[in-house]
C-alpha positions in Angstrom: 13.9 -42.8 -1.3 17.1 -44.0 -3.1 18.1 -41.9 -6.0 20.8 -43.2 -8.3 20.8 -40.3 -10.7 20.8 -36.5 -10.3 17.6 -35.2 -9.0 16.0 -32.0 -10.2 13.9 -30.3 -7.6 11.3 -27.9 -9.0 9.7 -25.3 -6.7 7.5 -22.3 -7.1 9.2 -19.6 -4.9 7.5 -16.2 -4.7 5.7 -16.8 -8.0 8.9 -17.8 -9.9 9.9 -21.3 -11.0 13.3 -22.2 -9.5 15.4 -25.4 -10.1 17.9 -26.9 -7.6 20.2 -29.6 -9.0 21.4 -32.1 -6.3 24.0 -34.7 -6.8 23.0 -38.4 -6.4 22.3 -39.1 -2.8 19.6 -40.2 -0.4 17.3 -37.3 -0.1 13.9 -36.8 1.5 11.2 -34.9 -0.3 10.6 -31.6 1.3 8.2 -28.8 0.2 10.2 -25.7 -0.6 8.7 -22.4 0.6 10.1 -19.0 1.1 10.7 -19.8 4.8 12.6 -23.1 4.3 14.3 -22.4 1.0 17.8 -22.2 2.6 17.1 -25.2 4.8 16.3 -27.3 1.8 19.6 -26.3 0.2 21.5 -27.6 3.3 20.2 -31.1 2.6 22.9 -31.3 0.0 25.4 -31.7 3.0 27.8 -29.1 1.6 27.7 -30.4 -1.9 27.1 -28.1 -4.9 23.6 -26.7 -5.5 23.0 -24.2 -8.1 20.1 -22.3 -9.7 19.2 -23.3 -13.2 17.2 -21.1 -15.6 13.7 -22.3 -16.5 14.6 -22.2 -20.2 17.3 -24.8 -19.7 14.7 -27.5 -19.0 11.5 -26.3 -20.7 9.8 -29.7 -20.3 10.2 -29.6 -16.5 9.1 -26.0 -16.3 5.8 -26.8 -18.0 5.2 -29.6 -15.5 6.1 -27.4 -12.6 3.7 -24.7 -13.6 0.7 -27.0 -13.1 1.2 -27.4 -9.4 1.7 -25.1 -6.5 3.7 -27.7 -4.5 7.2 -28.9 -5.0 8.0 -32.1 -7.0 10.9 -34.3 -7.6 12.0 -35.4 -11.1 14.7 -37.8 -12.1 17.1 -36.2 -14.6 19.9 -37.6 -16.6 23.4 -36.9 -15.4 24.1 -35.0 -18.6 21.9 -32.1 -17.6 22.5 -28.6 -19.0 25.4 -26.7 -17.3 24.5 -25.0 -14.1 24.6 -21.2 -13.8 24.8 -19.1 -10.7 22.6 -16.4 -12.2 19.9 -16.2 -14.8 21.3 -15.7 -18.3 20.8 -12.4 -20.0 18.3 -14.0 -22.5 15.8 -14.4 -19.7 14.2 -11.2 -18.5 13.2 -10.5 -15.0 9.7 -11.6 -13.9 8.0 -8.5 -12.6 9.5 -5.2 -11.6 11.0 -3.9 -8.4 8.3 -2.1 -6.3 10.5 -0.6 -3.5 13.5 1.5 -3.4 16.5 0.3 -1.4 17.5 1.9 1.9 14.0 3.2 2.7 12.9 3.3 6.3 10.6 5.5 8.5 11.6 9.0 7.7 13.2 8.1 4.5 10.7 7.8 1.6 12.0 8.6 -1.8 8.6 9.6 -3.3 7.8 11.9 -0.4 11.4 13.4 -0.5 11.0 14.3 -4.2 7.6 15.9 -3.3 9.3 18.0 -0.6 12.0 18.9 -3.1 9.4 20.2 -5.4 8.2 22.4 -2.5 11.7 23.8 -2.2 12.9 21.7 0.8 15.4 18.9 0.5 15.7 16.7 3.6 19.5 16.4 3.7 19.5 14.5 7.0 17.3 11.8 5.4 14.6 12.3 8.1 11.3 13.5 6.9 8.0 12.2 8.2 4.7 12.5 6.3 2.0 12.7 9.0 -1.7 12.2 8.0 -3.0 10.1 10.9 -2.3 9.3 14.5 -0.2 6.2 13.6 2.2 8.4 11.7 2.8 10.4 14.9 3.8 7.2 16.7 6.2 6.2 13.9 7.8 9.6 14.1 8.2 9.3 17.8 5.7 12.1 18.6 3.0 12.2 21.2 -0.7 11.9 20.3 -2.9 15.0 20.5 -4.9 15.4 23.7 -8.1 15.9 21.6 -9.1 15.2 18.0 -10.5 16.9 16.1 -9.0 20.1 17.5 -10.8 23.4 17.2 -8.5 26.4 17.1 -9.6 30.0 17.6 -6.9 32.1 15.8 -8.8 35.4 15.4 -6.3 37.2 17.6 -3.4 36.2 15.4 -4.9 37.0 12.0 -3.7 40.6 12.1 -0.2 39.4 12.7 0.0 37.4 9.5 0.0 40.0 6.6 -0.3 39.2 2.9 2.7 39.9 0.8 2.3 42.8 -1.6 -1.0 44.0 -0.1 0.4 46.3 2.6 3.5 48.3 3.1 4.4 46.1 6.1 5.4 43.2 3.8 6.7 43.5 0.2 7.0 40.6 -2.2 10.8 40.9 -2.2 11.0 40.6 1.6 8.6 37.7 1.6 10.6 35.9 -1.1 13.9 36.5 0.7 12.6 35.1 4.0 10.9 32.2 2.3 14.1 31.1 0.7 16.1 31.4 3.9 13.4 29.4 5.7 13.5 26.6 3.1 17.3 26.4 3.3 17.2 26.2 7.1 14.5 23.5 7.0 16.6 21.5 4.5 19.4 21.4 7.0 17.2 20.5 10.0 17.9 17.2 11.8 14.3 16.1 11.3 11.2 17.3 9.3 7.6 16.7 10.3 4.9 17.3 7.7 1.3 17.2 8.8 -1.1 17.0 5.8 -4.9 17.3 5.5 -7.8 19.4 4.4 -8.3 22.8 5.8 -11.4 22.4 8.1 -14.7 22.4 6.2 -13.0 22.8 2.8 -11.3 20.6 0.2 -8.1 22.6 0.1 -5.2 20.4 0.8 -2.6 21.7 3.4 0.9 20.6 4.0 3.0 22.0 6.9 6.8 21.5 6.7 8.4 22.1 10.1 11.4 21.2 12.2 9.3 21.6 15.4 9.0 17.9 16.5 9.6 16.5 19.9 10.2 19.8 21.5 6.5 20.8 21.6 3.1 19.6 20.5 2.8 21.7 17.3 2.9 18.8 14.9 0.4 16.7 16.9 -2.0 19.6 17.3 -1.8 20.5 13.5 -2.6 16.8 12.7 -5.7 17.0 14.9 -6.7 20.4 13.5 -6.5 19.4 9.8 -9.2 17.1 8.5 -8.0 13.8 7.4 -8.0 13.2 3.6 -7.6 10.1 1.6 -4.0 9.1 1.5 -2.6 9.0 -1.9 0.9 9.3 -3.4 2.2 12.7 -2.1 1.6 15.7 -4.4 1.9 19.4 -4.0 -1.0 20.9 -1.9 -3.0 24.1 -2.4 -1.5 25.6 0.8 2.1 25.0 1.8 3.3 26.2 5.2 6.9 26.5 6.1 7.3 26.7 9.9 10.8 27.1 11.3 11.6 27.1 15.0 14.8 27.5 17.0 16.6 29.8 19.5 18.2 31.8 16.7 15.2 32.2 14.5 13.9 35.6 13.8 10.2 36.4 14.4 8.3 36.5 11.1 4.9 35.7 9.8 3.3 36.2 6.3 1.6 34.6 3.4 1.3 35.0 -0.3 -1.1 33.8 -3.0 0.0 33.3 -6.5 -1.5 32.0 -9.7 0.1 29.0 -11.4 -0.9 26.8 -14.3 -1.9 23.2 -13.8 -2.2 20.5 -16.4 -5.7 18.9 -16.6 -6.6 15.3 -17.4 -7.3 16.2 -21.1 -3.8 17.7 -21.4 -4.9 21.3 -21.4 -3.6 23.8 -18.8 -5.7 25.9 -16.5 -4.9 28.7 -14.0 -5.2 27.9 -10.3 -4.2 29.7 -7.2 -1.8 28.4 -4.5 -0.8 29.8 -1.2 2.5 29.9 0.7 2.6 30.6 4.5 5.9 31.3 6.3 6.1 31.3 10.1 9.4 31.5 11.9 10.4 32.2 15.5 11.9 30.7 18.7 8.7 28.7 19.2 6.1 29.2 16.5 2.6 29.1 17.9 -0.3 27.0 16.7 -2.6 29.9 16.5 -0.2 31.8 14.2 0.1 28.9 11.8 -3.7 28.3 11.8 -4.2 32.1 11.1 -2.0 31.8 8.1 -3.9 28.7 6.9 -7.3 30.4 7.3 -6.3 33.6 5.5 -4.8 31.6 2.7 -7.9 29.5 2.2 -10.1 32.7 2.2 -7.8 34.1 -0.6 -8.0 30.9 -2.6 -11.8 30.8 -2.3 -12.0 34.4 -3.5 -9.8 33.7 -6.5 -11.8 30.6 -7.4 -15.1 32.7 -7.3 -13.5 35.5 -9.4 -12.2 33.0 -11.9 -15.6 31.3 -12.2 -17.4 34.5 -12.8 -14.9 35.6 -15.4 -15.3 32.3 -17.2 -19.1 32.6 -17.1 -18.9 36.1 -18.7 -16.7 34.9 -21.5 -19.0 32.0 -22.3 -22.0 34.3 -22.2 -20.3 36.7 -24.6 -19.6 33.9 -27.1 
């Protein structure tokens, strides 16, 4: 096709109308897609090709919107001046939906959620694990059996509740918890199994640095019941599990009451639990014992709160 004037090629690329202005030459029609966009530009044989804003040729923009395929239009040489970028008067179409520099182990939304739990993954390596595929992405082995039943009765007595016995005061628990969070923040990698505590709807998140060294993360993923994956939020039970040659042996949990905002904007009291397990090689049974004791405490608080509310309503 011989073209004696400048040719304006209109294409719909990723849902946006783009314009390529080619100097007069012999050019063959070619459909522009996301895959061959750069190839089409090379047909100019090194000559100038620049993006024009849709607003600079509204008549052509209207025609282009009626077709999903590319078209060729003859245009007068005195076309509007070319611009390398969209002018400020034309807003972006759509909004960015992904953060830059994200990759497996680096997810900004999940990192902010961990930050709310008191742990900041400074090494930019934190994996949220809710299903077997997440284990593969994190480079961990799959569990030998799933679901995994764990009998932790023998370890329940080794995980005291803070403030309930002389063995563990609130001050000691808070001090160890903060040290554990700081150490986890500096860890090379964080692995965070999430799920429901078995036979309950209490969400559990475990934050640990025990990754490829043992099967703790894989076993915890198999032990917890899978829950619908949504954007990460704080869970009812948060476990901080720190392992390493220099780690002191410690185990304990605490239950506290916090306020949560409801859908109607009001605030209601709920209970949340924190479990801290540290040692050279934290055991699965010790972590499960902390989860079980925490869930029992949360259930007891929920029953007590419901009974108190019923009495208040009855009195009114």
